[in-house]
Steps between C-alpha positions, in 0.01 A plus 500: 500500500789739574640448158154552337457817707838636388417439133165678545682793656746525212221477238317774686800725508584449137148546385405803720816697493650426155382845389678667793851371477643847528403777730651840434740606788394865448136430496305700761405301807251736653209288370666172565341299783696327768326165552712302739817543708747239643713625783816311609702650779793396718449505876630790708837520687577188693739375768768245391360163391741332745829594687829340414678292763738784613238776454548764776132594453325164525359577846133554528558849633616611157199381310222444751245452223690190381701415192354534159233732628386832348655783720332771701820620684860559410813470712761766510840385630688723740858458632509124537331198342308431823365854532223620280188710511158437335363755262166486327541510123277533198595148392327170424137554583508878440648456154208278404246737654640767265489259203137426575419871494663517153297208375190661626556812293596298197198261505226712669303539172552133413336403833220738429445633850852424634358255754602139558259230388575133491360471146738770375830439676684175584816486705743215494816479713777247533466321828769695688431748785683779330294484183168457684581792733618711201175432320297598802692828541462565132126451510465751778638763271307362195170492676498749790228476759179693424226586749265220386773242543574555865400182679642562840540814703814357665683522166326773300794543260488131396237423237368184365769223496583400146568135429853397397516157339799266516621160377736282709865564391553149378210541263568847380646527145333831429621751764755345739635279222617230744292206380751218429566450126739229393539630146585841616756370751669308220505812277654705779752232575602529136553870541715442804718270292529758220836662419331833533400440863834346592676804366277733693560293816872510449494883522352488848690211653712739697196655657355159577818405677493810720133462569527141603795555716312750712136398478534173687372277225681168442498354148284793399292489181417783255168523670675560839710775336193664352326479841795677670516767229125565530517524880791741486296723250209505748738588786638787300143628419420487871816710581667216683875510507659257257800271571823631342537188288202595289706749299340588173295184448174691545595797286304532165725394210734284711555148370306352797208731446489433124514124562193486715309767311561334173384178662143627485515486122639145516184376685307530167790484255358265240166462322421195708582671830288808391208271438528320834566809711285765345299329225216393742455857637508647147249238381271568797496873427450458121208267550347756734552784237345277225199418711456874573507590126228243448292630794530144649719575804317409822400692690429748223614797715836338577752771400818468725713204589775567760799271568708560813823344398887504502793627313527193292140520393574842348838423357390165343197674347699776348784272382244265334379795293851618420468812713730426793826679562683337784404652832331400819139622483472747784259453795145585405594523125192429293400372150178625349373286208194667350241422240348774282229530240551745211185506281461133410863405573670378818854564608711457811745736670763414763638741765779451757494714809834460670542857634278739689412688177134491410532580128582162345596454130373175348762242426595431141408131455749355257351457155167658603564851641329679792155424375500138421201344326398194710524264204853610426601466861363151504676408175833649621506307825305188407828300534517568882135443575445140637263282299455235778447510874791555734560136584513405129730786410737424785547130441847393384497302181557138589669258256249292313522125554274200436280444801297187562141543589567324829765763574297808433408563864858448613621752233246764607603457860857560405439827320448711811808378686715537187397866464548564875847340479602749215386791710675391821814412299525838334428681817755311695775551248448878462372564843208708394185503285469823290181593685665472837811681380347822384159402636323760618738753619 
């Protein structure tokens, strides 16, 4: 049925939009109608995911909210490592409150009355505290409390709670991107064995040696090195004094910084990796767009889909479309993927908000421009859109061999353990899965 559905979708696109393969970049947009918006944002500022063994700031007094949590406070180091003061900062939650206010201004007319309604807005978050809390803070700015929404006099500033939906991490291949996929792990292992990666790794070996000598890790993996680097970056952002051995490894443009920043692109380096890491999200959004153009999207007032996500969600999405220049997507950075109607034609626009600026230029989608007809978009990126379900796409190809009818059950019983063995084998050798390496920083 899925294959039949995809064929029908392609036929619809070709037949309906064949006359609109080009939309003038200079065409006035005043009369164009915004029909639907997808919003994908990274969570707000967070504490380190975990301390390293010799971390001087691994005590609970430094990050009382816990590790990997969105921040509400910042620590300012004074004369010694053990002495610090707490200062409230506009960080983490505050950053998302401001982003929510921006989204309200941008999509007020799309919502009609600017109010939240469950048949107009749907919010999905990865199943991490920091993304759920970021979404909640964002929604406070997006849908501020109005007088008719006050439900308790004890908290008059808090309006109607808005549902935030999640999927367990181990089943999430859309937002958290941590659902196990044997075929992806094999593709990533091939990248680790490539000459390109080995040469990049050689340039930072001296940094790794220094880092491992002082961090306390024994037989450290690349994943351990990234964890230390990321933790040190958070310490610096929190104004904590860094050890002298850090040197320039955190400085933009240093070999160490380039190695880990360029690693974001490596997570979706090939067509196969793009399909497995971003293809399902792109497919989900395109199907929603198509249903909207046909007036078949349910509920019919559904106009905004929000994803509270991670840096790799954004970097993989941009890289899959050929729009990613190596960088770490900032906290609360945001992608806006919008569907418009121009007369009888439909096109999409993509925006990337990675600064505090409100005036966003549309991204120039390769081969399609800033106003990309939906049929052209689909044709350009059809090669990274999955045609099967996740389990089928992720299965490693097994060698064909004659199987007796009496052995069929035994063969089926072996498939699962074989795939699991591949996953464990690759993870053990390289010490990290790509999702856990850059996961959700």
